[in-house]
C-alpha positions in Angstrom: -17.2 -59.8 -7.3 -19.3 -57.7 -4.8 -22.6 -59.2 -3.9 -25.1 -56.9 -1.9 -27.4 -58.9 0.4 -30.1 -56.5 1.5 -30.0 -56.2 5.3 -26.8 -58.3 5.6 -23.4 -57.1 4.8 -22.1 -57.3 1.1 -19.9 -60.4 0.3 -16.8 -60.4 -1.7 -15.9 -63.4 -4.0 -12.8 -64.2 -6.1 -14.0 -63.8 -9.7 -11.9 -66.6 -11.1 -12.5 -69.3 -8.4 -15.8 -68.2 -7.0 -14.5 -68.6 -3.5 -15.8 -66.3 -0.8 -13.1 -63.9 0.4 -14.7 -61.7 3.1 -17.6 -59.5 3.9 -17.6 -55.7 4.1 -18.4 -54.5 7.6 -20.6 -51.5 8.2 -22.3 -51.7 4.8 -25.6 -53.1 3.5 -28.8 -52.5 1.6 -29.7 -53.6 -1.9 -27.9 -50.6 -3.4 -24.1 -50.8 -3.9 -21.8 -48.9 -6.2 -18.1 -49.4 -6.8 -15.8 -46.4 -7.5 -12.7 -46.5 -9.8 -10.4 -46.9 -6.8 -12.4 -49.8 -5.4 -14.3 -48.0 -2.7 -17.8 -49.3 -2.0 -20.7 -46.9 -1.8 -23.6 -48.4 0.1 -26.0 -48.0 3.0 -25.2 -48.9 6.6 -26.2 -52.5 7.3 -28.5 -51.5 10.2 -30.1 -48.4 8.7 -33.8 -47.7 9.5 -36.0 -46.6 6.6 -36.0 -43.0 8.0 -32.2 -42.8 8.3 -31.3 -41.8 4.7 -27.6 -42.5 5.3 -25.2 -43.2 2.4 -21.6 -44.1 3.1 -18.3 -44.9 1.3 -16.5 -47.9 2.7 -13.0 -49.3 2.1 -13.4 -53.0 1.4 -9.7 -53.7 2.2 -10.2 -52.4 5.8 -13.9 -53.1 6.1 -14.6 -49.7 7.7 -16.8 -46.8 6.8 -14.6 -44.0 5.4 -17.3 -41.3 4.9 -20.9 -41.0 5.8 -23.5 -38.6 4.5 -26.6 -38.2 6.7 -29.9 -37.2 5.0 -28.6 -38.3 1.6 -30.7 -40.1 -1.0 -28.5 -40.1 -4.1 -24.7 -40.2 -4.6 -22.8 -40.1 -7.9 -19.0 -40.4 -8.1 -16.7 -39.5 -10.9 -13.0 -39.9 -10.0 -12.3 -37.5 -7.0 -15.6 -35.7 -7.4 -18.8 -36.7 -5.6 -22.2 -35.4 -6.5 -24.7 -35.9 -3.8 -28.3 -34.9 -3.1 -28.7 -34.2 0.6 -31.5 -32.4 2.4 -32.9 -30.6 -0.6 -29.5 -29.6 -2.0 -27.5 -31.0 -4.9 -23.8 -30.7 -4.0 -20.5 -31.2 -5.6 -17.4 -31.9 -3.4 -13.9 -33.3 -3.7 -14.4 -36.6 -1.9 -10.7 -37.1 -1.2 -10.2 -33.7 0.4 -13.5 -34.0 2.1 -12.6 -37.4 3.5 -9.2 -36.3 4.8 -10.7 -33.3 6.5 -13.6 -35.2 8.0 -11.4 -38.0 9.3 -9.0 -35.5 10.8 -11.8 -33.7 12.6 -13.1 -37.0 14.0 -9.6 -38.0 15.1 -8.9 -34.6 16.7 -12.3 -34.6 18.5 -11.6 -38.0 20.0 -8.2 -36.9 21.2 -9.6 -33.7 22.7 -12.3 -35.7 24.5 -9.9 -38.3 25.8 -7.5 -35.6 27.1 -10.3 -33.6 28.6 -11.5 -36.6 30.5 -8.0 -37.3 31.7 -7.6 -33.6 32.6 -10.7 -33.7 34.8 -9.4 -36.7 36.7 -6.0 -35.0 37.3 -7.7 -31.9 38.5 -9.7 -33.9 41.0 -6.4 -35.5 42.1 -4.9 -32.1 42.5 -7.7 -31.0 44.8 -7.0 -34.0 47.1 -3.2 -33.4 47.0 -3.8 -29.7 47.8 -6.1 -30.6 50.7 -3.4 -33.0 52.1 -0.6 -30.5 51.4 1.3 -33.0 49.4 3.6 -30.5 47.7 5.6 -32.9 45.5 2.4 -34.4 44.2 0.9 -30.9 43.6 3.9 -29.9 41.5 3.7 -33.1 39.5 0.0 -32.8 38.8 0.2 -29.1 37.9 2.9 -30.0 35.3 0.7 -32.7 33.9 -2.2 -30.3 33.6 -0.1 -27.8 31.8 1.1 -30.4 29.3 -2.4 -31.7 28.6 -3.9 -28.2 28.3 -1.2 -27.4 25.7 -2.0 -30.6 23.8 -5.7 -29.9 23.8 -5.0 -26.4 22.5 -2.9 -27.8 19.7 -5.6 -30.3 18.6 -8.1 -27.4 18.6 -5.8 -25.4 16.3 -5.6 -28.5 14.0 -9.4 -28.7 14.0 -9.6 -25.1 12.8 -7.4 -25.9 9.8 -9.3 -29.2 9.1 -12.7 -27.3 9.2 -11.3 -24.8 6.7 -10.2 -27.7 4.5 -13.7 -29.2 4.8 -15.3 -26.0 3.6 -12.8 -25.7 0.7 -13.6 -29.3 -0.4 -17.2 -28.3 -1.1 -17.3 -27.0 -4.7 -20.9 -25.9 -5.1 -24.4 -26.6 -3.9 -27.8 -25.6 -5.4 -31.5 -26.2 -4.5 -32.8 -29.2 -6.2 -35.9 -31.5 -6.0 -35.6 -35.0 -4.7 -34.1 -37.2 -7.4 -35.2 -40.7 -8.3 -32.2 -41.2 -10.5 -28.9 -39.3 -11.1 -26.4 -39.8 -13.8 -23.4 -38.0 -15.2 -23.0 -37.6 -19.0 -19.9 -35.7 -20.0 -20.1 -32.4 -18.2 -23.9 -32.6 -17.4 -25.6 -34.1 -14.4 -29.0 -35.4 -15.4 -31.6 -35.8 -12.6 -34.8 -37.8 -12.8 -37.5 -36.1 -10.7 -41.3 -36.1 -10.4 -42.9 -35.1 -13.7 -39.6 -33.7 -15.1 -36.0 -34.4 -16.0 -33.3 -31.8 -15.3 -29.8 -31.1 -16.4 -27.1 -29.4 -14.3 -23.7 -28.1 -15.3 -21.3 -30.4 -13.4 -18.7 -27.7 -12.9 -21.0 -24.9 -11.6 -24.3 -26.6 -10.5 -26.3 -24.3 -12.7 -29.5 -25.7 -14.1 -29.0 -25.7 -17.9 -31.9 -27.9 -19.2 -35.2 -29.4 -18.2 -38.1 -31.3 -19.8 -41.5 -32.3 -18.6 -42.5 -36.0 -18.3 -45.4 -37.9 -16.8 -44.6 -39.8 -13.6 -41.6 -40.3 -11.4 -38.4 -40.7 -13.4 -36.7 -43.7 -11.9 -34.6 -44.7 -14.9 -32.0 -42.6 -16.9 -29.5 -43.7 -19.5 -27.3 -41.7 -21.9 -25.9 -43.0 -25.2 -25.0 -41.7 -28.6 -25.9 -38.1 -27.6 -29.4 -39.2 -26.5 -30.9 -39.2 -23.0 -33.4 -42.0 -22.3 -35.8 -41.5 -19.4 -38.4 -44.0 -18.1 -41.2 -43.2 -15.6 -43.5 -45.0 -13.2 -46.4 -44.5 -15.5 -44.9 -46.7 -18.2 -43.6 -43.9 -20.5 -40.2 -44.0 -22.1 -38.8 -40.7 -23.4 -35.9 -40.0 -25.7 -34.2 -36.5 -25.8 -31.6 -35.5 -28.3 -29.8 -32.3 -29.2 -29.5 -28.9 -27.3 -32.9 -27.6 -28.5 -34.8 -30.5 -26.8 
């Protein structure tokens, strides 16, 4: 059982005994969502109201696996994630996106670490050159060659990872800020201000829209009907392709 706690981290309880198991680090907020493979979608525990960060965490490890800056809605169906981010509705393969993103982060850390070490060795080489310590000079030059080769290899890996990152993005379209987002079959329904919209989940093409009064904070789909509720107290029911 996952229990969100607002500003504190979510807690995990054993469903049969009720005993507390652990907490999920780097996650928080009143919004939490569990994927089919037990990944936790939540906000960072220390997020400011202007941050708009949504992340996917692995409860088994307690770490943030993926972070989406400037995001306000995230919808997950198996390997595919639909996210509204900075005025765009996007579809991406979250598994491939995660592998590519984590590889880039890891490569950049290695490049920085090696670059820092390279700078220190070059400083040592200057001192060895000034003191004409030839054995030391030969040793340091060999180390520099090896580190520069490793940095070059990590940069090459980064090029591949960045290409994989681009390929993981399936489509993106301009879209208004959503107050709710649901997936019904092959259609993504979005609740917006004074309207409800439908997008083809495979292409991102807008295929349907209807006017409502107020901000659409509640969407539900059942029996071929879309139910929408707004901040002005209206509840709408849409049914059939013509409506």
